[in-house]
C-alpha positions in Angstrom: 242.4 -90.0 156.0 245.1 -88.7 153.7 248.6 -90.0 153.0 251.3 -87.9 154.7 253.3 -85.7 152.4 256.2 -87.5 150.8 255.6 -90.6 152.8 255.8 -91.1 156.6 259.2 -91.2 158.2 259.9 -92.3 161.8 261.8 -90.1 164.2 265.4 -90.8 164.9 266.1 -92.1 168.4 269.0 -90.2 170.1 271.2 -91.3 173.0 269.5 -88.8 175.3 266.1 -90.4 174.5 267.4 -93.8 175.4 268.9 -92.5 178.7 265.5 -90.9 179.5 263.6 -94.1 178.7 266.0 -96.3 180.7 265.4 -94.2 183.8 261.7 -94.2 183.1 261.8 -98.0 183.1 263.6 -98.0 186.5 266.9 -99.3 185.0 269.0 -96.3 185.7 270.7 -94.2 182.9 272.5 -97.2 181.3 269.9 -99.9 181.2 270.2 -100.3 177.4 273.9 -99.5 177.1 276.5 -101.7 175.4 277.8 -104.6 177.6 281.3 -105.6 176.5 280.9 -106.3 172.8 277.1 -106.8 173.2 275.1 -103.9 171.9 272.1 -105.8 170.9 269.6 -104.0 173.1 271.0 -100.6 172.2 270.8 -101.4 168.5 267.2 -102.8 168.9 265.9 -99.7 170.5 267.4 -97.5 167.8 266.3 -99.6 164.9 263.4 -97.9 163.1 263.2 -100.3 160.1 261.1 -103.4 159.5 262.8 -106.1 161.6 262.3 -109.2 163.7 263.9 -109.5 167.2 264.7 -113.0 168.4 264.6 -112.4 172.2 265.9 -115.1 174.6 264.0 -115.7 177.8 264.5 -113.0 180.3 266.0 -110.6 177.8 263.6 -107.8 178.8 262.0 -107.6 175.4 258.8 -106.1 176.9 260.7 -103.6 178.8 262.6 -102.7 175.7 259.5 -102.5 173.6 257.7 -100.2 176.2 260.8 -98.0 176.4 260.9 -97.7 172.6 257.1 -96.9 172.6 257.6 -94.2 175.3 260.3 -92.5 173.2 258.1 -92.6 170.1 255.2 -91.2 172.1 257.3 -88.3 173.4 258.1 -87.4 169.8 254.8 -88.1 168.2 253.3 -85.1 166.3 250.7 -86.8 164.1 247.1 -86.2 165.1 245.4 -88.8 162.8 248.1 -91.4 162.6 249.2 -93.7 165.4 251.3 -96.6 166.5 249.7 -100.0 166.4 250.9 -102.4 169.1 249.5 -105.9 168.9 249.9 -108.7 171.4 249.0 -112.4 171.3 247.1 -112.5 174.6 245.1 -110.3 176.9 247.8 -110.8 179.6 250.5 -109.4 177.4 248.3 -106.5 176.3 247.5 -105.7 179.9 251.2 -105.8 180.9 252.1 -103.4 178.1 249.2 -101.2 179.0 250.1 -101.1 182.6 253.7 -100.1 181.9 252.6 -97.4 179.4 250.2 -96.0 182.0 253.2 -95.4 184.4 254.2 -92.3 182.4 251.9 -89.4 181.3 253.9 -89.2 178.0 253.5 -92.9 177.1 249.9 -93.0 178.5 248.9 -91.2 175.3 249.5 -94.4 173.3 246.4 -95.9 175.0 244.2 -93.4 173.2 243.3 -92.3 169.7 245.0 -92.3 167.2 247.0 -95.2 168.6 245.9 -98.8 169.2 247.2 -101.1 171.9 245.4 -104.5 172.0 245.3 -108.1 171.0 245.3 -109.3 167.5 241.7 -110.5 167.9 240.5 -107.1 169.2 242.2 -105.3 166.3 240.5 -107.6 163.8 237.2 -107.1 165.5 237.4 -103.3 165.9 238.8 -102.3 162.5 237.7 -105.1 160.1 235.2 -107.7 161.0 232.6 -105.9 163.2 232.3 -102.8 160.9 232.0 -105.1 157.9 229.3 -107.2 159.4 227.3 -104.2 160.6 227.6 -102.6 157.2 225.7 -105.7 155.9 223.1 -105.2 158.6 224.3 -108.3 160.4 224.1 -107.7 164.2 227.1 -108.6 166.4 225.6 -109.8 169.6 228.4 -111.7 171.2 231.9 -112.9 170.1 232.5 -116.0 172.3 233.2 -119.5 170.9 231.6 -121.3 173.8 228.4 -119.3 173.8 228.1 -119.3 170.0 228.5 -123.0 169.7 226.0 -123.6 172.5 223.6 -121.3 170.7 224.0 -123.3 167.5 223.5 -126.6 169.2 220.3 -125.3 170.5 219.1 -124.6 167.0 219.6 -128.2 165.9 216.8 -130.8 166.3 217.5 -133.9 168.4 217.9 -136.1 165.4 220.8 -134.0 164.0 222.4 -133.9 167.4 222.1 -137.7 167.6 223.7 -137.9 164.1 226.6 -135.7 165.2 227.1 -137.9 168.3 227.2 -141.1 166.2 229.9 -139.5 164.0 231.8 -138.4 167.1 231.4 -134.7 166.0 231.5 -132.3 168.9 229.9 -128.8 169.0 233.1 -127.5 167.5 232.0 -128.9 164.1 229.5 -126.0 164.1 232.3 -123.5 163.6 233.2 -122.4 160.1 236.1 -121.0 158.2 234.4 -119.6 155.1 231.9 -116.9 154.5 229.3 -119.4 153.2 229.4 -120.9 156.7 231.2 -124.2 155.6 234.4 -125.8 156.6 235.6 -126.2 160.2 236.0 -129.5 162.1 233.5 -131.7 160.3 235.8 -134.6 159.7 235.1 -136.7 156.5 231.4 -135.7 156.4 230.4 -135.1 152.8 229.4 -131.5 152.1 226.3 -132.7 150.2 225.0 -134.8 153.1 221.9 -133.7 155.0 223.7 -133.6 158.3 226.4 -131.3 156.8 223.7 -129.0 155.4 221.8 -128.9 158.7 225.0 -127.9 160.6 225.7 -125.2 158.1 222.1 -123.9 158.4 222.5 -123.7 162.2 225.8 -121.9 161.9 224.3 -119.5 159.4 221.1 -118.8 161.4 223.2 -118.3 164.6 225.6 -115.9 162.9 222.7 -113.9 161.3 221.5 -113.1 164.8 225.0 -112.1 165.9 226.6 -115.1 167.6 230.2 -115.7 166.5 233.2 -117.7 167.5 236.5 -115.9 168.0 238.3 -117.1 164.9 235.2 -116.6 162.7 235.9 -112.9 162.8 238.9 -113.5 160.6 236.6 -115.0 158.0 234.7 -111.7 157.8 237.8 -109.6 158.0 239.2 -111.4 155.0 235.9 -111.0 153.2 236.1 -107.2 153.8 239.6 -107.1 152.3 238.4 -109.2 149.3 235.6 -106.8 148.5 237.3 -103.6 149.6 241.1 -103.9 149.4 241.4 -100.2 150.0 240.6 -101.0 153.6 244.2 -102.2 154.0 245.5 -99.0 152.4 243.5 -97.0 154.9 244.9 -99.0 157.9 248.4 -98.6 156.6 247.9 -94.8 156.5 246.4 -94.8 160.0 249.1 -97.1 161.4 252.5 -96.4 159.6 254.4 -98.3 162.3 253.3 -101.7 163.7 254.7 -103.6 166.7 253.8 -107.3 167.4 254.7 -108.9 170.7 255.1 -112.6 171.3 255.1 -113.1 167.5 256.3 -116.7 167.7 252.8 -117.6 168.9 250.9 -116.2 166.0 248.9 -118.8 164.1 248.7 -119.0 160.4 245.3 -117.4 160.5 246.6 -114.4 162.4 249.9 -114.0 160.7 248.4 -114.3 157.2 245.8 -111.6 157.9 248.3 -109.2 159.5 250.6 -109.7 156.5 247.7 -108.9 154.2 246.8 -105.8 156.0 250.2 -104.3 156.7 252.9 -105.9 154.5 251.5 -107.3 151.3 251.9 -105.2 148.1 253.0 -101.6 147.8 253.5 -99.0 150.6 253.7 -101.4 153.5 253.7 -100.2 157.1 257.0 -100.5 159.0 256.7 -103.6 161.2 258.7 -104.8 164.1 258.1 -108.2 165.7 259.4 -109.4 169.1 259.5 -113.1 170.1 261.4 -116.3 170.7 260.9 -119.1 168.2 262.1 -121.6 170.8 259.1 -120.6 173.0 256.5 -121.3 170.3 254.2 -123.7 172.2 250.6 -124.5 171.2 247.6 -126.2 172.6 248.6 -129.5 171.1 251.8 -131.0 169.7 250.2 -131.4 166.3 249.7 -127.6 165.9 252.2 -125.5 163.9 252.8 -121.8 163.6 252.6 -119.4 160.7 253.5 -120.4 157.2 252.6 -117.3 155.1 254.7 -115.0 157.2 256.7 -117.0 159.7 258.7 -115.5 162.6 261.5 -114.7 162.4 261.9 -113.5 158.9 265.1 -112.6 157.0 265.7 -109.3 158.8 266.4 -110.9 162.1 268.3 -109.5 165.1 269.2 -111.5 168.2 268.8 -110.4 171.9 270.8 -113.3 173.5 271.4 -111.9 177.0 269.1 -113.0 179.8 268.8 -110.9 182.9 266.6 -113.5 184.6 269.1 -116.3 185.4 272.8 -116.9 185.6 275.0 -118.9 183.2 274.6 -122.1 185.2 270.9 -122.2 184.4 271.6 -121.0 180.8 273.8 -123.9 180.2 271.2 -126.3 181.6 268.4 -125.1 179.4 270.3 -124.2 176.2 270.3 -127.7 174.8 266.5 -127.8 174.8 266.3 -124.9 172.4 265.0 -126.4 169.1 266.8 -123.7 167.2 270.3 -123.3 168.7 270.8 -119.8 170.0 273.4 -118.0 172.0 272.1 -117.8 175.6 274.1 -115.6 178.0 273.1 -115.7 181.6 273.5 -112.2 183.2 271.0 -112.6 186.1 269.3 -112.7 188.4 268.7 -108.9 188.5 267.9 -108.8 192.3 264.9 -106.6 191.7 262.5 -109.1 193.5 264.8 -110.7 196.1 268.5 -110.3 196.8 269.3 -114.0 197.4 272.1 -115.7 195.6 271.3 -118.3 192.9 270.9 -121.9 194.1 272.2 -125.2 192.6 269.6 -126.8 190.3 267.8 -129.9 191.7 266.5 -133.1 190.4 263.8 -134.7 192.6 263.6 -138.5 192.1 260.4 -140.5 193.0 258.6 -143.7 192.3 254.9 -144.8 192.4 254.8 -144.8 196.2 256.5 -141.4 196.7 255.0 -139.3 193.9 252.9 -137.6 196.6 256.1 -136.5 198.5 257.5 -134.4 195.6 255.7 -131.2 196.4 256.4 -131.4 200.2 260.0 -132.1 199.5 260.2 -129.2 197.0 258.6 -126.8 199.5 260.9 -128.1 202.3 263.9 -127.4 200.1 262.6 -123.9 199.5 262.4 -123.3 203.2 266.0 -124.5 203.6 267.3 -122.4 200.8 265.5 -119.1 201.3 265.0 -116.8 204.3 261.5 -116.1 205.5 261.6 -112.6 204.0 262.7 -114.1 200.7 259.9 -116.7 200.9 257.4 -113.9 201.5 258.7 -111.8 198.6 259.5 -114.5 196.1 257.3 -116.4 193.6 257.4 -120.2 193.8 255.8 -122.4 191.2 255.4 -126.0 190.2 254.3 -126.7 186.6 253.2 -129.7 184.6 253.2 -130.3 180.8 249.9 -132.1 181.3 247.8 -130.6 184.1 244.6 -132.5 183.4 244.2 -136.1 182.2 241.7 -139.0 182.6 244.6 -141.5 182.7 245.6 -143.0 186.0 248.7 -144.9 184.7 251.6 -144.9 184.1 252.3 -142.7 187.1 252.6 -139.7 186.9 250.1 -138.8 184.2 249.2 -135.2 185.2 249.4 -132.7 188.0 246.7 -134.7 189.8 249.2 -137.4 190.8 251.2 -134.7 192.7 248.3 -132.7 194.0 245.0 -134.7 194.1 242.9 -131.5 194.8 244.3 -129.6 191.8 241.5 -127.9 189.9 242.3 -127.7 186.2 239.3 -125.5 185.4 240.4 -122.6 187.6 243.8 -122.6 185.8 242.2 -122.2 182.4 241.9 -119.0 180.5 238.8 -117.0 181.5 236.8 -117.6 178.3 236.4 -121.3 179.2 235.5 -121.0 182.9 232.1 -122.5 183.7 231.1 -120.7 187.0 231.5 -117.4 188.8 233.3 -119.3 191.6 235.9 -120.5 189.1 236.6 -116.9 188.1 237.2 -116.1 191.7 239.5 -119.1 192.0 241.4 -117.8 188.9 241.7 -114.4 190.6 243.2 -116.0 193.7 245.6 -117.9 191.6 246.8 -114.8 189.8 246.9 -112.8 193.0 249.6 -115.2 194.3 251.9 -113.8 191.7 250.9 -110.1 191.5 250.5 -109.7 195.3 247.8 -107.1 194.8 244.0 -107.2 194.6 243.7 -106.3 190.9 243.3 -109.9 189.7 240.3 -110.3 192.0 238.7 -107.1 190.7 239.5 -108.2 187.1 238.1 -111.7 187.7 234.9 -110.3 189.3 234.3 -107.9 186.4 235.1 -110.6 183.8 232.6 -112.9 185.4 229.9 -110.2 185.3 230.7 -109.6 181.6 230.5 -113.4 181.0 226.9 -113.4 182.2 226.2 -110.4 180.0 227.7 -112.3 177.0 225.4 -115.3 177.8 222.4 -112.9 177.6 223.8 -111.7 174.2 223.1 -108.1 175.0 226.3 -106.2 175.6 228.5 -104.3 173.2 231.7 -105.6 171.7 234.5 -105.2 174.2 236.5 -102.0 173.9 240.1 -103.1 173.6 241.1 -99.9 175.4 239.1 -100.7 178.6 239.7 -103.2 181.3 236.8 -105.5 182.3 236.3 -103.3 185.4 236.0 -100.2 183.4 233.7 -101.8 180.9 231.3 -102.9 183.7 231.3 -99.4 185.1 230.6 -98.0 181.6 227.7 -100.5 181.2 226.1 -99.7 184.5 224.0 -96.6 185.3 225.4 -94.4 188.0 222.7 -95.7 190.4 224.0 -99.2 190.0 227.7 -98.4 190.6 227.3 -98.8 194.4 226.0 -102.3 194.0 228.9 -103.4 191.8 231.4 -101.8 194.2 229.8 -103.6 197.1 230.3 -106.9 195.2 234.0 -106.1 194.5 234.6 -105.0 198.1 233.0 -108.2 199.3 235.3 -110.3 197.1 238.5 -108.3 197.8 238.0 -108.2 201.6 238.0 -112.0 201.6 240.9 -112.2 199.2 238.6 -114.2 196.9 238.1 -117.0 199.4 234.3 -116.9 199.5 232.7 -119.8 201.3 229.6 -121.6 200.1 227.5 -120.0 202.8 228.8 -116.5 202.1 228.2 -117.0 198.4 224.6 -118.3 198.8 223.9 -115.8 201.6 224.5 -112.5 199.8 227.3 -112.7 197.2 225.3 -114.6 194.6 222.5 -112.2 194.8 224.8 -109.2 194.5 226.4 -110.7 191.4 223.0 -111.5 189.9 221.7 -108.0 190.5 224.7 -106.4 188.9 224.4 -108.6 185.9 220.7 -107.9 185.7 221.3 -104.2 185.8 223.3 -104.6 182.6 221.2 -107.2 180.6 217.7 -106.7 182.0 217.0 -110.4 182.7 219.2 -113.4 183.2 219.2 -116.3 180.8 218.9 -119.8 182.2 222.5 -120.5 181.4 223.4 -117.6 183.8 221.7 -119.3 186.7 223.9 -122.4 186.2 226.9 -120.1 186.0 226.0 -118.6 189.4 225.6 -122.0 191.1 228.2 -123.0 193.7 230.4 -125.8 192.3 230.2 -129.1 194.1 233.6 -130.3 195.3 232.5 -133.5 197.0 233.4 -132.4 200.5 232.2 -130.1 203.3 232.5 -126.7 201.7 233.0 -124.7 204.9 236.3 -126.3 205.8 239.4 -124.2 205.2 241.0 -127.1 203.2 238.1 -127.3 200.8 237.9 -123.5 200.4 241.5 -123.7 199.1 241.1 -126.7 196.8 240.4 -124.5 193.8 243.1 -121.9 194.3 245.8 -124.3 193.2 248.2 -123.2 195.9 250.3 -125.8 197.8 251.0 -124.5 201.3 253.9 -125.8 203.5 253.8 -126.7 206.3 250.1 -127.2 206.2 249.4 -126.1 209.8 251.6 -122.9 209.8 252.6 -122.3 206.2 256.0 -120.6 205.5 255.8 -120.9 201.7 253.1 -121.3 199.1 253.7 -122.9 195.8 251.5 -122.0 192.9 250.5 -125.0 190.7 249.7 -124.8 187.0 250.3 -125.9 183.5 253.4 -124.9 181.6 251.1 -122.9 179.2 249.7 -120.9 182.1 253.1 -119.5 183.2 254.5 -118.6 179.8 256.1 -115.2 180.0 256.4 -115.2 183.8 259.5 -115.0 186.0 259.6 -117.1 189.1 262.1 -117.2 192.0 262.0 -121.0 191.8 260.3 -123.3 189.3 259.7 -127.1 189.7 259.0 -128.8 186.4 257.1 -132.0 187.0 257.1 -135.2 184.9 253.8 -136.0 183.2 252.6 -138.3 180.5 251.5 -137.9 176.9 252.3 -140.9 174.7 255.3 -141.2 176.9 256.7 -139.5 180.0 257.9 -136.0 178.8 261.1 -135.6 180.7 262.2 -139.2 180.3 262.0 -138.6 176.5 264.1 -135.5 177.0 266.8 -137.2 179.1 269.5 -137.1 176.4 269.1 -133.3 176.3 269.2 -133.0 180.1 272.3 -135.2 180.2 274.0 -133.0 177.6 274.1 -135.9 175.0 272.0 -134.0 172.5 271.3 -130.3 171.8 268.7 -128.6 169.7 266.2 -130.2 167.3 267.1 -128.9 163.8 270.4 -129.0 161.9 271.1 -127.8 158.4 267.3 -127.6 157.7 266.8 -131.2 158.5 264.4 -132.2 161.3 266.2 -134.6 163.6 263.2 -135.4 165.8 259.5 -135.7 165.1 256.9 -133.0 165.7 255.8 -134.4 169.0 259.3 -134.4 170.4 259.9 -130.9 169.0 256.8 -129.9 170.9 258.2 -131.5 174.1 261.4 -129.6 173.7 259.7 -126.2 173.2 257.3 -126.8 176.1 260.0 -127.7 178.6 262.3 -125.0 177.3 259.6 -122.5 178.3 259.1 -124.2 181.7 262.8 -124.4 182.6 263.6 -120.8 181.6 261.1 -119.3 184.1 263.2 -119.3 187.4 265.6 -116.6 188.4 267.2 -118.4 191.4 266.4 -122.1 191.5 265.5 -124.6 188.7 264.1 -127.9 189.8 262.8 -130.9 187.8 261.0 -134.0 189.2 261.5 -137.4 187.4 260.9 -141.0 188.0 263.9 -142.6 189.7 263.8 -145.6 187.3 264.3 -143.2 184.4 268.1 -143.2 185.3 270.9 -145.7 185.5 273.2 -145.1 188.4 275.9 -143.7 186.1 273.4 -141.3 184.7 272.7 -139.9 188.1 276.4 -139.5 188.6 276.5 -137.7 185.3 273.8 -135.3 186.5 275.7 -134.6 189.7 278.9 -134.0 187.7 277.0 -131.4 185.7 276.0 -129.6 188.8 272.6 -131.0 189.6 271.8 -131.7 193.2 269.8 -134.9 193.7 267.0 -135.2 196.3 265.5 -138.7 196.5 261.9 -138.7 197.6 261.9 -142.5 197.7 264.1 -142.4 200.8 262.6 -141.7 204.3 264.9 -138.7 204.9 264.1 -137.3 201.4 267.7 -136.8 200.4 271.0 -138.5 199.4 
């Protein structure tokens, strides 16, 4: 791979290119044109230098990024150099890939010499896996759950007992150094026998090819330590790098990407897209990147939202930790043509918490026509969707929807049964309104079994789970797999226990067996039907794990998708209900000064005004409250407010619906 003569130079994007890309994205010829004095989108699409774009919710950053990529694809003339497009999640990568696939020109970006994938898949494909294999270390499976289970199986009972006494979970068997040390081992001395036994189990497991996701960064960094020229080769291969959802990059990810593409001489050009106010993590104690934080000094704002109007913009702007201009220019009308509705606060107490979802759904039925209800996306989200606490009410989604299944709302890598994959597919189908999530879920579940057996190749970032299953099966087994997919899709993922045990389980097992040869014992548990504590053939129980609230129950006119705030990040909803939940305190009650307009932002002149936990609450609920295009709702305890505060809310344009009253309204 040779360096291009006199250095690589990007093409210049002309006005006619932008018009072509705008029409390609379905925006008409002026989708990126200047609006008044605002030419932020036009400037962003023309910018070919290293830059960070701070994009507000609904700014259309993914559309802009894909349009820019399509233009570059149409002008690309390099056979051995490509664009590198990195996303934080598989969902974001799939969205970018689907949009690129819509045009024959941009479709080329999904193939060599380009790369479109997650940060993890990039690290695996270009750094960690080649390095491990060069050392004759097999790579059997990259899956945290499976790797840690394998390591626990290598420990004798006395070491497991010692771990339990020290409150060390299986996650203590992960490592963050190439000598297999580090990780979550608490205050355990490195010289202790238990520590050494744990390190030995991690080493033995890794030497036969079992790795946690983040451990691949350990081996990628070791490659760069030993062969720094690997970074030079990657910069020559990828002279232009794009990073989507950059605010979510961890220090581990950001530091490695900086080392590969930016550190030292001859850096790649890099553009990052994100929103620092939407940087939410798995816990309030987590923080983002320090080595190469987003945004950097070369920052450009995209302040105009095409999702919601200025009324919603004014309601959510105070929750932004870092004050930003937020211009409401929506809704676009692409999904439904309804006019925006007044925001609503639902008030409840201990006795009426179960009325919140019915009152929300009833309000939707009053506000939207049946055609709009059928075409729209209606969601209720909770900051805490799973908790063992019962008090103070409400603690989690379970207080509003007792049948809510937190497992089926989790990311695929942590699902425990095939049935939960199907439930996850039904859940996602409620938004996409096509069968693809069910096909994806079925294929992902089959690959999960293959991972348990430790005998399938590293996932190809350029292939969907469905394509990877087809690639792994012989032609003679394709019909069996398609029969399984057809069975699931024909029932829209709602497979009963009798149907599962009658034929579907055997189909799934036979497809997996065709890939791996024989099923491990863990796969049999994965294929078991989960017990839900009720008669499984009833329609109500079949639906308990799809996390959809249907109203009215007998003849539903609307269905409301339930989930965590994390699960809906990046989505657009017709209406969103943000539910009060509890973590050290009730979230929304803590944010009341921001909701009432008494406070705004979280940082001023570099000084933190609130603690990390409250900053986390602000970011979390900023994400939640910026999802809806037409109707924003929140649900809070009635005793959170004094009478004059309720009057203040009404004066600010909030409609109040009191679930404590028999008629459900004021």
